[in-house]
C-alpha positions as CSV (number, residue, x, y, z in Angstrom):
1,M,74.2,117.6,104.5
2,S,70.6,117.6,105.4
3,K,68.8,114.4,106.5
4,S,66.5,112.6,104.2
5,S,63.8,110.3,105.7
6,G,61.1,109.6,103.1
7,A,57.7,108.2,103.7
8,Q,57.3,105.2,105.9
9,G,57.5,101.9,104.0
10,A,59.3,103.5,101.1
11,R,62.9,104.2,100.3
12,P,64.0,107.8,99.9
13,P,66.3,108.5,97.0
14,A,70.0,107.8,97.8
15,P,71.9,111.0,98.7
16,K,74.1,112.1,95.9
17,P,77.9,111.8,96.5
18,N,79.8,115.0,96.8
19,G,82.7,113.8,94.6
20,L,86.1,115.2,95.6
21,R,84.7,116.6,98.8
22,D,83.7,113.1,100.0
23,L,87.1,111.8,99.0
24,F,89.3,114.4,100.5
25,A,87.4,115.1,103.8
26,P,88.4,111.9,105.4
27,I,92.0,112.2,104.0
28,A,92.2,115.7,105.4
29,G,91.0,114.8,108.8
30,F,93.4,111.8,109.0
31,G,96.2,113.9,107.6
32,V,95.8,116.5,110.4
33,F,96.0,113.7,112.9
34,L,99.2,112.2,111.4
35,L,100.8,115.6,111.1
36,G,100.1,116.4,114.7
37,V,101.6,113.2,115.9
38,L,104.6,113.5,113.6
39,F,105.5,117.1,114.5
40,G,105.0,116.3,118.2
41,V,107.4,113.3,118.0
42,L,109.9,115.2,115.9
43,A,109.8,118.0,118.5
44,V,110.5,115.6,121.3
45,I,113.4,114.0,119.4
46,V,115.0,117.4,118.6
47,G,114.4,118.5,122.2
48,L,116.2,115.4,123.6
49,L,119.1,116.0,121.3
50,A,119.3,119.6,122.4
51,L,119.1,118.5,126.0
52,I,122.0,116.1,125.6
53,F,124.3,118.2,123.3
54,G,123.2,121.7,123.8
55,P,124.6,124.3,126.3
56,A,123.8,123.8,129.9
57,G,122.1,127.2,130.2
58,S,119.4,126.3,127.7
59,R,118.3,123.0,129.3
60,G,115.4,124.5,131.2
61,A,113.8,125.9,128.1
62,T,114.5,122.8,126.2
63,L,112.9,120.6,128.8
64,A,109.8,122.8,128.8
65,G,109.7,122.4,125.0
66,I,109.8,118.6,125.3
67,V,107.0,118.6,127.8
68,L,104.9,120.8,125.6
69,A,105.5,118.6,122.6
70,L,104.5,115.5,124.6
71,L,101.3,117.2,125.6
72,V,100.5,117.9,122.0
73,V,101.0,114.2,121.1
74,V,98.9,113.1,124.0
75,A,96.1,115.6,123.2
76,V,96.0,114.5,119.5
77,L,95.8,110.8,120.6
78,I,93.0,111.6,123.1
79,M,91.1,113.5,120.4
80,S,91.4,110.6,118.0
81,G,89.9,108.2,120.6
82,A,92.9,105.9,120.4
83,R,92.9,103.5,123.3
84,S,94.6,100.2,123.9
85,D,91.5,98.5,125.3
86,I,89.4,99.1,122.1
87,P,89.3,96.1,119.8
88,R,90.6,96.6,116.3
89,I,87.3,95.9,114.6
90,N,85.0,98.2,112.6
91,D,81.6,96.4,112.6
92,I,79.6,96.5,115.8
93,T,76.2,95.0,116.5
94,T,74.0,94.5,119.5
95,D,73.2,91.0,118.2
96,T,76.2,89.0,117.1
97,E,74.3,85.8,116.4
98,N,71.6,87.4,114.3
99,P,72.9,90.9,113.4
100,P,70.7,93.4,111.6
101,Q,71.2,93.2,107.8
102,F,71.9,96.1,105.5
103,V,69.4,96.2,102.6
104,H,69.8,99.7,101.2
105,A,73.4,100.6,102.1
106,G,74.9,98.3,99.5
107,T,73.1,100.2,96.7
108,L,74.8,103.5,97.6
109,P,77.5,104.4,95.0
110,E,80.2,104.8,97.7
111,N,79.5,101.2,98.9
112,A,79.8,99.7,95.5
113,G,81.7,96.4,95.7
114,R,81.9,96.5,99.5
115,D,80.9,93.4,101.4
116,M,78.2,94.5,103.8
117,A,77.8,91.1,105.5
118,Y,78.7,90.7,109.2
119,P,82.3,89.3,109.5
120,G,81.2,86.6,112.0
121,P,82.6,84.9,115.1
122,S,86.0,86.6,115.0
123,F,84.5,90.0,115.4
124,A,81.9,88.7,117.8
125,E,84.5,87.4,120.2
126,Q,86.5,90.7,120.1
127,Q,83.4,92.7,120.6
128,K,82.4,90.7,123.6
129,A,85.8,91.3,125.1
130,G,85.9,95.0,124.3
131,Y,82.2,96.0,124.7
132,A,80.8,93.6,127.3
133,D,78.1,96.1,128.2
134,L,76.8,96.6,124.7
135,G,73.3,95.2,124.1
136,P,69.8,95.9,122.7
137,V,67.1,98.0,124.2
138,T,63.7,96.6,125.1
139,L,60.6,98.8,124.8
140,A,57.5,98.0,126.6
141,M,55.2,98.7,123.7
142,P,53.9,97.0,120.5
143,L,56.1,96.7,117.4
144,D,54.5,99.4,115.3
145,E,54.5,101.9,118.1
146,A,58.1,101.0,119.0
147,F,59.3,101.5,115.4
148,K,57.6,105.0,115.3
149,R,59.5,105.9,118.4
150,V,62.8,104.5,117.0
151,A,62.3,106.3,113.7
152,A,61.6,109.6,115.5
153,A,64.7,109.3,117.6
154,A,66.8,108.4,114.6
155,R,65.6,111.5,112.7
156,S,66.6,113.6,115.8
157,M,70.2,112.6,115.7
158,P,72.0,115.7,114.5
159,T,74.6,114.2,112.2
160,W,72.7,111.2,110.9
161,V,71.4,110.9,107.3
162,I,68.5,108.4,107.0
163,T,68.5,106.6,103.6
164,R,65.8,103.9,104.3
165,E,62.8,103.9,106.6
166,D,60.6,100.8,106.2
167,A,57.7,100.7,108.6
168,S,56.5,97.3,107.2
169,A,59.9,95.7,108.0
170,H,60.4,97.8,111.1
171,A,63.9,98.7,109.9
172,L,65.8,101.8,109.0
173,E,69.3,102.6,107.6
174,G,71.5,105.6,107.2
175,Y,75.0,106.8,107.7
176,D,76.9,109.1,110.0
177,T,80.1,111.1,109.7
178,T,82.8,111.0,112.4
179,W,83.6,114.5,113.8
180,L,87.4,114.4,113.5
181,F,88.4,112.3,110.5
182,H,85.1,112.8,108.6
183,F,84.9,109.0,107.9
184,R,81.4,107.8,107.0
185,D,79.9,104.8,108.8
186,D,76.7,103.0,107.8
187,F,74.1,101.9,110.4
188,V,71.0,99.7,110.4
189,I,68.3,99.4,113.1
190,E,65.7,96.7,113.4
191,V,62.8,96.6,115.8
192,R,61.9,93.0,116.6
193,P,58.9,91.5,118.5
194,T,59.3,89.6,121.8
195,P,57.1,86.7,122.9
196,N,55.4,88.9,125.6
197,G,54.3,91.6,123.2
198,Q,57.1,94.0,123.8
199,S,59.7,95.1,121.3
200,V,63.5,94.8,121.2
201,V,65.7,97.3,119.3
202,Q,68.8,95.9,117.7
203,M,71.4,98.1,116.0
204,R,74.5,97.6,113.9
205,S,77.1,100.2,112.9
206,K,79.8,99.5,110.3
207,S,82.7,101.6,109.1
208,R,83.4,102.1,105.4
209,D,87.2,102.7,105.9
210,G,89.9,101.1,107.9
211,K,90.3,98.0,110.0
212,G,89.5,99.6,113.3
213,D,87.2,102.4,114.4
214,V,88.7,103.7,117.6
215,G,85.3,103.0,119.3
216,A,83.2,105.2,117.0
217,N,80.6,102.5,116.1
218,A,80.0,101.4,119.7
219,A,79.8,105.0,120.8
220,R,77.2,105.7,118.1
221,I,75.0,102.8,119.2
222,K,75.2,103.9,122.9
223,A,74.4,107.5,122.0
224,F,71.4,106.5,120.0
225,F,70.1,104.2,122.7
226,Q,70.5,107.0,125.2
227,R,68.5,109.3,123.0
228,L,65.9,106.6,122.5
229,N,65.5,106.1,126.3
230,S,65.2,109.8,127.0
């Protein structure tokens, strides 16, 4: 889907949902993940049974099959981003005390009835433990100039769709699609003034599905800040 940005200070029209495509793309991606893990585990179990009860002459080939199945399971888990040190939360922000607020995301049809408010202290504590290095970016430039730079960087993100760009509020919103499962996550960026005339960029990224995000939202924020700084 192509990106839509709109004129500064105005909201572009909301992207039209793709119906069954939007529904089945995440299911298909997650289904491939589950099938890969399931077949890999089944192959290990069958291999172990064959190793125990099968003829002695076939044990070398059976052991090789078990190792191959284990490699498949590990590869799928690595591709999914599954890690034990990632907190099981799906709303990440660079400011847990005053997180950026979604204004336009709640009006999208696919977000109808979804609570877009930040979950609060429970998420903040888990984020601090899991992403201690995550924080805002300070730009040594006035607010209007900083927002122009932020907006340009956001438009350059290859998989982002911008749904709101408000120069007067120095804020923009949009969504991104994860590469493996095709889940869509909403994000909002606010550029705020500092007492010394500089600007601070705060960002929040929130998943639409699931209770955890296998690190996707934090990775999105870090990737954008890297693009912004470059």
